[in-house]
C-alpha positions as CSV (number, residue, x, y, z in Angstrom):
1,M,95.4,87.2,110.5
2,Q,98.6,89.3,111.0
3,F,97.6,92.6,112.5
4,G,101.0,94.3,112.0
5,L,102.8,94.9,108.8
6,N,105.4,92.3,107.9
7,E,109.0,93.2,107.0
8,T,108.3,93.3,103.2
9,Q,105.3,95.6,103.7
10,Q,107.3,97.9,106.0
11,I,110.1,98.2,103.4
12,L,107.6,98.9,100.6
13,Q,106.0,101.7,102.7
14,T,109.3,103.2,103.8
15,N,110.8,103.2,100.3
16,A,107.6,104.6,98.7
17,R,107.5,107.5,101.2
18,K,111.1,108.3,100.5
19,F,110.6,108.1,96.7
20,F,107.6,110.4,96.6
21,A,109.2,112.9,99.0
22,T,112.1,113.1,96.6
23,E,110.5,112.7,93.1
24,C,107.1,114.1,93.7
25,P,107.2,117.0,96.2
26,M,104.3,119.4,96.3
27,S,106.1,121.8,94.0
28,E,106.2,119.1,91.4
29,V,102.6,118.1,92.1
30,R,101.5,121.7,91.4
31,R,103.6,122.0,88.3
32,I,102.1,118.8,86.8
33,A,98.6,119.7,87.8
34,E,98.9,122.8,85.7
35,T,99.6,120.8,82.5
36,E,96.8,119.9,80.1
37,T,96.6,116.2,81.1
38,A,98.3,116.2,84.6
39,H,100.5,113.4,83.2
40,D,104.3,113.7,83.3
41,A,106.1,111.0,81.2
42,T,109.3,111.4,83.2
43,L,107.6,110.8,86.5
44,W,105.7,107.9,85.0
45,N,109.0,106.3,83.8
46,K,110.3,106.6,87.4
47,F,107.2,104.9,88.7
48,A,107.9,102.0,86.3
49,E,111.6,101.8,87.3
50,Q,110.4,101.5,90.9
51,G,108.1,98.7,89.9
52,Y,104.9,100.6,90.9
53,T,103.2,100.2,87.6
54,S,103.7,96.4,87.8
55,A,103.5,95.8,91.5
56,F,100.0,94.2,91.7
57,F,99.7,92.3,88.5
58,P,100.6,88.6,87.9
59,E,104.2,87.7,87.3
60,E,103.3,85.9,84.0
61,Y,102.4,89.3,82.5
62,G,105.4,91.2,83.8
63,G,104.1,92.1,87.2
64,L,105.5,91.6,90.7
65,G,102.5,89.7,92.0
66,L,102.2,91.7,95.3
67,G,99.0,91.4,97.3
68,L,96.1,93.8,98.0
69,V,97.4,94.9,101.5
70,E,100.5,96.0,99.7
71,M,98.3,97.8,97.2
72,A,96.6,99.6,100.0
73,L,100.0,100.6,101.5
74,L,101.2,102.0,98.2
75,M,98.0,103.9,97.5
76,E,98.1,105.3,100.9
77,E,101.6,106.7,100.3
78,M,100.4,108.1,96.9
79,G,97.5,109.8,98.6
80,R,99.8,111.2,101.2
81,A,102.0,112.7,98.4
82,L,98.9,113.8,96.4
83,V,100.4,112.0,93.3
84,P,99.0,113.6,90.2
85,G,98.1,112.0,86.9
86,P,96.7,108.7,85.7
87,F,98.3,106.1,88.0
88,L,95.0,105.3,89.8
89,S,93.0,105.2,86.6
90,T,95.6,102.9,85.0
91,L,95.7,100.6,88.0
92,I,91.9,100.3,88.0
93,A,91.8,99.6,84.2
94,G,94.5,97.0,84.7
95,V,92.5,95.4,87.6
96,F,89.5,95.1,85.2
97,I,91.7,93.5,82.5
98,E,93.1,91.0,85.0
99,A,89.7,90.1,86.4
100,A,87.8,89.9,83.1
101,G,90.2,89.5,80.3
102,S,91.4,86.4,78.5
103,A,95.0,85.3,78.8
104,E,95.8,86.8,75.3
105,Q,94.2,90.1,76.3
106,K,96.1,90.2,79.6
107,E,99.3,89.7,77.6
108,R,98.5,92.6,75.2
109,F,97.1,95.0,77.8
110,L,98.7,94.3,81.1
111,R,102.3,93.8,80.0
112,P,102.6,97.3,78.5
113,I,101.2,98.7,81.8
114,C,103.7,96.7,83.8
115,D,106.6,97.9,81.6
116,G,105.5,101.5,81.9
117,R,104.8,101.7,78.2
118,A,101.0,102.3,78.5
119,T,98.5,104.3,80.6
120,A,94.8,103.5,80.7
121,A,91.5,104.7,82.0
122,H,88.3,103.1,83.2
123,A,84.9,104.4,82.0
124,L,81.9,103.5,84.3
125,L,79.6,106.5,85.0
126,E,77.0,107.6,82.5
127,P,74.9,110.8,82.2
128,N,72.2,109.1,84.3
129,P,71.9,108.4,88.0
130,A,73.8,105.0,87.6
131,R,76.2,104.5,90.4
132,D,77.5,101.0,89.9
133,I,78.0,98.3,87.3
134,H,74.5,96.9,87.7
135,S,72.8,100.1,86.6
136,V,74.8,101.2,83.5
137,K,72.8,101.3,80.2
138,M,75.4,101.3,77.5
139,R,75.7,98.1,75.5
140,G,78.5,96.9,73.3
141,G,79.5,94.4,70.6
142,D,82.2,94.5,67.9
143,T,81.7,98.3,68.2
144,I,80.5,100.4,71.1
145,S,78.6,103.7,71.2
146,G,77.5,106.0,74.0
147,T,78.9,108.5,76.5
148,K,80.7,108.0,79.8
149,I,81.4,110.9,82.2
150,F,84.1,111.7,84.8
151,V,86.6,109.4,83.2
152,A,89.8,110.1,85.0
153,G,93.0,110.3,82.8
154,A,91.2,109.6,79.5
155,A,93.2,112.2,77.5
156,A,96.5,110.5,78.5
157,A,95.2,106.9,78.1
158,D,96.3,104.5,75.4
159,F,93.2,102.4,75.9
160,L,90.0,102.5,78.0
161,V,88.1,99.8,79.8
162,V,84.4,100.5,79.3
163,V,81.9,99.0,81.6
164,A,78.6,98.2,79.8
165,A,75.4,96.5,80.7
166,D,76.5,93.3,78.9
167,G,80.1,93.2,80.2
168,A,83.3,95.1,80.0
169,Y,85.1,96.1,76.8
170,A,88.6,97.3,76.0
171,V,88.7,100.2,73.5
172,H,91.8,101.8,72.1
173,A,91.9,105.5,72.1
174,G,91.6,106.9,68.6
175,E,89.0,106.7,65.9
176,G,85.4,106.8,67.2
177,V,86.5,108.1,70.7
178,A,85.9,111.8,71.4
179,I,87.3,113.2,74.7
180,Q,86.1,116.4,76.2
181,P,87.4,117.9,79.5
182,M,85.0,118.1,82.4
183,P,85.4,120.5,85.4
184,S,86.4,118.9,88.7
185,L,87.3,120.0,92.2
186,D,90.5,117.9,92.0
187,V,92.9,119.9,90.0
188,T,95.7,117.2,90.3
189,R,93.7,114.7,88.3
190,K,91.9,115.5,85.0
191,Y,88.4,114.2,84.3
192,Y,86.7,113.9,80.9
193,A,83.5,113.1,79.1
194,V,84.2,110.3,76.6
195,T,81.8,109.8,73.7
196,F,82.1,106.5,71.7
197,E,80.7,106.4,68.2
198,N,81.0,103.0,66.7
199,A,84.4,102.6,68.3
200,I,86.0,99.2,67.8
201,A,85.7,97.2,71.0
202,E,87.0,94.0,72.5
203,R,84.8,92.2,74.9
204,L,86.4,90.9,78.1
205,P,85.1,87.4,78.2
206,N,85.1,86.9,82.0
207,S,82.9,89.8,82.8
208,G,81.3,87.9,85.7
209,N,84.3,88.9,87.7
210,M,83.7,92.6,87.4
211,Q,82.3,93.1,90.9
212,R,85.6,91.9,92.4
213,A,87.4,94.4,90.1
214,V,85.1,97.1,91.4
215,D,85.8,96.1,95.0
216,I,89.5,96.3,94.4
217,A,89.2,99.7,92.7
218,T,87.0,100.9,95.6
219,L,89.7,99.7,98.1
220,A,92.4,101.6,96.2
221,V,90.4,104.9,96.4
222,A,89.7,104.4,100.1
223,A,93.4,103.7,100.8
224,E,94.5,106.8,98.8
225,T,92.1,108.9,100.8
226,V,93.6,107.6,104.1
227,G,97.0,108.8,102.9
228,G,95.6,112.3,102.2
229,M,93.9,112.3,105.7
230,Q,97.3,111.6,107.3
231,R,99.0,114.4,105.5
232,V,96.3,116.9,106.4
233,L,96.5,115.9,110.0
234,D,100.3,116.3,109.9
235,L,100.0,119.8,108.3
236,A,97.4,120.8,110.9
237,V,99.5,119.6,113.9
238,E,102.6,121.3,112.5
239,Y,100.8,124.6,112.0
240,A,99.2,124.3,115.5
241,K,102.7,124.1,117.0
242,T,104.0,127.2,115.3
243,R,101.1,129.6,114.9
244,K,100.8,131.8,117.9
245,Q,97.8,133.7,119.3
246,F,97.9,135.6,122.6
247,G,101.5,134.7,123.0
248,N,101.0,130.9,122.8
249,P,101.0,128.3,120.0
250,I,97.4,127.6,119.1
251,G,98.1,123.9,119.8
252,K,98.0,124.7,123.5
253,Y,94.3,125.5,123.3
254,Q,92.0,122.7,124.1
255,A,89.7,123.3,121.2
256,V,92.5,122.8,118.7
257,Q,93.8,119.8,120.6
258,H,90.4,118.2,120.4
259,M,90.2,118.8,116.7
260,C,93.6,117.2,116.1
261,A,92.7,114.2,118.4
262,D,89.4,113.6,116.5
263,S,91.2,113.7,113.2
264,Y,93.8,111.3,114.5
265,L,91.1,108.9,115.6
266,E,89.3,109.0,112.3
267,T,92.5,108.6,110.3
268,E,93.6,105.6,112.2
269,S,90.1,104.0,112.0
270,A,90.0,104.6,108.3
271,R,93.4,103.1,107.9
272,S,92.5,100.0,109.9
273,A,89.3,99.6,107.8
274,A,91.3,99.8,104.5
275,Y,93.9,97.4,105.6
276,Y,91.3,94.9,106.7
277,A,89.4,95.2,103.5
278,G,92.6,94.5,101.6
279,W,93.3,91.4,103.6
280,A,89.7,90.2,103.2
281,L,89.8,90.7,99.5
282,Q,93.2,89.0,99.2
283,E,92.0,86.0,101.1
284,N,88.5,85.9,99.5
285,T,86.8,85.8,102.9
286,P,82.9,85.8,102.9
287,E,82.8,89.3,104.4
288,A,85.2,90.9,101.8
289,A,82.6,92.9,100.0
290,L,81.2,94.2,103.3
291,A,84.7,95.1,104.5
292,V,85.3,97.1,101.3
293,S,82.0,99.0,101.7
294,I,82.8,99.8,105.3
295,A,86.3,101.1,104.4
296,K,84.9,103.3,101.6
297,M,81.9,104.6,103.6
298,Y,84.0,105.5,106.6
299,S,86.9,107.0,104.7
300,S,84.6,109.2,102.6
301,D,82.9,110.7,105.7
302,A,86.0,110.8,107.8
303,A,88.1,112.6,105.1
304,R,85.5,115.3,104.9
305,N,85.7,115.8,108.7
306,V,89.5,115.8,108.7
307,G,89.7,118.2,105.8
308,N,87.2,120.6,107.5
309,R,89.2,120.6,110.7
310,G,92.5,121.0,108.8
311,I,91.2,124.1,107.1
312,Q,89.7,125.4,110.3
313,I,92.9,125.0,112.2
314,H,94.8,126.9,109.5
315,G,92.1,129.7,109.6
316,G,92.1,132.0,106.6
317,M,95.4,130.4,105.4
318,G,93.6,127.2,104.8
319,F,91.6,128.7,101.9
320,T,94.6,130.3,100.1
321,W,96.0,128.8,96.9
322,E,99.5,128.8,98.4
323,N,98.4,126.4,101.2
324,D,98.4,122.7,100.4
325,V,95.4,121.7,102.6
326,H,92.8,122.7,100.1
327,L,94.4,120.5,97.4
328,Y,93.9,117.5,99.6
329,Y,90.4,118.5,100.4
330,R,89.7,118.7,96.6
331,R,91.0,115.1,96.2
332,F,88.8,114.0,99.1
333,K,85.7,115.3,97.5
334,A,86.5,113.6,94.2
335,N,87.3,110.3,95.8
336,E,84.2,110.5,98.0
337,T,82.0,110.0,94.9
338,A,84.2,107.5,93.1
339,F,82.8,104.0,93.1
340,G,79.9,105.0,95.3
341,D,79.6,107.7,98.1
342,A,79.0,107.0,101.7
343,T,75.2,106.8,101.2
344,F,75.6,104.2,98.4
345,H,77.9,102.0,100.6
346,R,75.6,102.3,103.6
347,E,72.8,100.9,101.3
348,R,75.1,98.2,100.2
349,I,76.1,97.3,103.7
350,A,72.4,97.1,104.6
351,S,71.7,94.8,101.7
352,L,74.6,92.5,102.7
353,I,73.3,92.4,106.3
354,I,69.9,91.4,105.0
355,D,71.5,88.7,102.9
356,G,73.2,87.4,106.1
357,V,76.8,88.3,105.2
358,A,79.4,88.3,108.0
359,P,77.4,89.3,111.1
360,A,80.6,89.0,113.1
361,L,82.3,91.7,111.1
362,M,79.3,93.9,111.5
363,R,79.5,93.6,115.3
364,A,83.2,94.5,115.1
365,A,82.5,97.4,112.8
366,S,79.5,98.8,114.8
367,P,81.6,101.6,116.4
368,L,82.7,102.9,113.0
369,L,79.1,102.8,111.7
370,A,77.8,104.5,114.9
371,T,80.3,107.4,114.7
372,Q,79.4,108.0,111.0
373,G,75.7,108.2,111.6
C-alpha cells in the first residue's frame, strides 16, 4: 500500500482546489443556496468540462475510470469548498447504476451523467426507522409506489435510483412522481419527500451489488465531511491569529491553542480513515466494509467536535449569518445521518467483529474507536 499521494492524485487535488476557489467561492455558494433547487446549470457545465461528472465511472460509458482514493480526494475538496447542489446525489445515483445496472442501462443512464447532460438522485430512507438497504419496506415491479424522504437533489434530478426491498429501480422524474420540499439544516443542499404512485420503474438486475454501492456512497459522504472539517479548522486558526483580547491575539492563549490542536488531530485522523477506506474498497480487501464504517463513524463524531470548537473560537461571530462556520456545521449535521450515523456504524463494526472480519484492522483502528467512545 502507498501511504502518500502519487503524482496524479496530487495534481487532481491541486487543480480541484484551484478550480473551486475560482468558480465556487463562498459568495457563489450562498447565491446558489438561495435558489429553489440549489442547482446552477452554469456551474454544473463547468464541472463536466473539468471531468468531475465523469471522473469515477468506467471509460466505456464516457467516464475517466479514476479510482476511489481519487474520489475521496475530490469529495474532500468539494466539502472544503462547500459545493452546493446535486453533485453528491448524482454521483451516488451513478454508483448504484454502475453496481447494479445492466450494460444497456449503464449506457442510457451513466453516459448522460458523464457528459454533464443529466443529474440524478438516490432515494433510500422511508418514513419508518429504516436506516439501511436491509430494512426498507417499499417493493417495486414494472411500476413502483410509496414514499421516500430526505432525497437530496430530487427537484433537479432527471431520474432517481430507488432502493426497494426487492432491489433497486431507476425511475424517470415525471408522471407518477410527486416531489415536496423538506426542511433541512443544510441550506446548500435541498432535500425532498418523494411520493411514487404507480411510477414506471426499471429494475436494476444486479441488485446483489447494492451493499458495495452503499459503501462507496458512505465513503463519499465521509470524505466530503473531512474537507469541511479542514476548512473550519483553517477559519478558526485564521480568526485566532487576528482576533485580539487583552492586547493579544486569542491564539496566544493556551485554551484556544488546545482547541485548534484537537481539531487538527481529529481532522487528520478522519482524513487517514477516509483514504484508507477508499483504498480498501478499490482493492476489494476483506476489511473494506469495516474500514468504511470506521471512516464514517469517526468523521461523523469528529466533525461535530471540530464544528463546535470552530464556533466557540469565533465566539458570538460564529453564530451570525455572515460567518461561514455555521454553514459547514449545517453540512456536518446533514452528513452525520446520511447512510447511517455514528451509532449505526458502531453497531455495524461490532457485527463485523463478531463475524471475524479483519481483526488486524481493528487493532490498528483501536485508538480511533477509543477516542470516540
